[in-house]
C-alpha beads as a LAMMPS data file, in Angstrom:
LAMMPS data file: protein, C-alpha beads

88 atoms
87 bonds

1 atom types
1 bond types

-500.0 500.0 xlo xhi
-500.0 500.0 ylo yhi
-500.0 500.0 zlo zhi

Masses

1 110.0

Atoms # bond

1 1 1 395.607 309.116 397.409
2 1 1 398.182 311.329 395.659
3 1 1 401.477 310.716 396.994
4 1 1 402.895 314.371 396.146
5 1 1 400.303 315.452 398.584
6 1 1 401.877 312.873 401.480
7 1 1 405.188 314.371 400.767
8 1 1 403.893 318.073 401.617
9 1 1 401.731 316.634 404.381
10 1 1 404.664 314.834 405.936
11 1 1 406.926 318.149 405.618
12 1 1 404.838 320.446 407.566
13 1 1 404.208 317.501 410.530
14 1 1 407.611 317.655 411.136
15 1 1 407.592 321.563 411.131
16 1 1 404.751 322.308 413.300
17 1 1 405.234 318.649 415.890
18 1 1 408.442 317.391 417.656
19 1 1 408.131 313.654 417.642
20 1 1 406.826 311.819 419.444
21 1 1 403.808 314.208 420.014
22 1 1 400.116 313.995 420.709
23 1 1 397.950 314.457 417.534
24 1 1 394.558 314.733 417.340
25 1 1 392.803 312.378 414.594
26 1 1 389.635 313.465 413.327
27 1 1 386.831 311.514 411.176
28 1 1 383.412 311.660 409.484
29 1 1 382.243 308.846 408.578
30 1 1 378.343 307.200 407.753
31 1 1 376.899 305.991 411.093
32 1 1 376.655 302.948 409.726
33 1 1 380.539 302.655 409.478
34 1 1 381.452 304.232 412.993
35 1 1 382.159 300.741 414.423
36 1 1 384.305 299.928 410.771
37 1 1 385.963 303.095 412.100
38 1 1 386.515 301.699 415.911
39 1 1 387.868 298.382 415.183
40 1 1 390.732 299.818 413.609
41 1 1 392.153 301.644 416.575
42 1 1 390.859 298.660 419.208
43 1 1 393.478 300.370 421.692
44 1 1 392.497 303.727 421.856
45 1 1 388.985 305.150 423.424
46 1 1 387.653 307.984 421.602
47 1 1 387.799 311.119 422.878
48 1 1 384.789 312.619 421.325
49 1 1 382.024 311.622 419.294
50 1 1 379.085 313.113 418.009
51 1 1 376.196 312.631 415.311
52 1 1 375.087 314.938 412.828
53 1 1 371.292 316.574 413.199
54 1 1 370.100 313.678 411.278
55 1 1 372.069 311.187 412.570
56 1 1 373.279 310.194 409.326
57 1 1 377.046 310.607 409.934
58 1 1 378.672 310.388 413.118
59 1 1 382.472 312.162 414.139
60 1 1 384.903 310.684 415.877
61 1 1 388.101 312.245 417.858
62 1 1 391.002 310.281 418.734
63 1 1 393.948 311.534 420.566
64 1 1 396.992 309.248 419.820
65 1 1 400.500 309.982 420.648
66 1 1 402.984 309.409 417.993
67 1 1 406.498 308.338 417.438
68 1 1 406.401 310.466 413.460
69 1 1 404.911 311.881 411.231
70 1 1 405.470 308.681 408.687
71 1 1 403.287 306.929 412.192
72 1 1 400.473 309.818 411.575
73 1 1 400.473 309.330 407.368
74 1 1 400.112 305.383 408.051
75 1 1 396.800 305.931 410.405
76 1 1 395.462 308.225 406.813
77 1 1 396.062 305.863 404.691
78 1 1 394.988 303.036 407.212
79 1 1 391.557 304.743 407.590
80 1 1 391.185 305.875 403.933
81 1 1 389.644 301.855 403.110
82 1 1 386.358 303.188 404.599
83 1 1 383.702 303.877 401.794
84 1 1 382.555 307.655 402.907
85 1 1 385.202 308.544 405.490
86 1 1 386.251 312.029 405.719
87 1 1 389.588 313.117 407.482
88 1 1 390.239 316.571 408.608

Bonds

1 1 1 2
2 1 2 3
3 1 3 4
4 1 4 5
5 1 5 6
6 1 6 7
7 1 7 8
8 1 8 9
9 1 9 10
10 1 10 11
11 1 11 12
12 1 12 13
13 1 13 14
14 1 14 15
15 1 15 16
16 1 16 17
17 1 17 18
18 1 18 19
19 1 19 20
20 1 20 21
21 1 21 22
22 1 22 23
23 1 23 24
24 1 24 25
25 1 25 26
26 1 26 27
27 1 27 28
28 1 28 29
29 1 29 30
30 1 30 31
31 1 31 32
32 1 32 33
33 1 33 34
34 1 34 35
35 1 35 36
36 1 36 37
37 1 37 38
38 1 38 39
39 1 39 40
40 1 40 41
41 1 41 42
42 1 42 43
43 1 43 44
44 1 44 45
45 1 45 46
46 1 46 47
47 1 47 48
48 1 48 49
49 1 49 50
50 1 50 51
51 1 51 52
52 1 52 53
53 1 53 54
54 1 54 55
55 1 55 56
56 1 56 57
57 1 57 58
58 1 58 59
59 1 59 60
60 1 60 61
61 1 61 62
62 1 62 63
63 1 63 64
64 1 64 65
65 1 65 66
66 1 66 67
67 1 67 68
68 1 68 69
69 1 69 70
70 1 70 71
71 1 71 72
72 1 72 73
73 1 73 74
74 1 74 75
75 1 75 76
76 1 76 77
77 1 77 78
78 1 78 79
79 1 79 80
80 1 80 81
81 1 81 82
82 1 82 83
83 1 83 84
84 1 84 85
85 1 85 86
86 1 86 87
87 1 87 88
């Protein structure tokens, strides 16, 4: 991932959120990878989970209390290791 993208993203997060804040993460993963994603957040419950029409992909949404923009970015970096994941 491009480090310059993270700089701009951090600025946007800090502009729109007063930390700590409840932040919503939404990921789309190949269905066979959803457990891999869940294992990254063992203490958090998925707020919503929805399979695609053909069941090939699954959308997972988490709401987490985050202490800072840097912690949000760390979550995205952590998830980026999963092949085929799309972060929204």
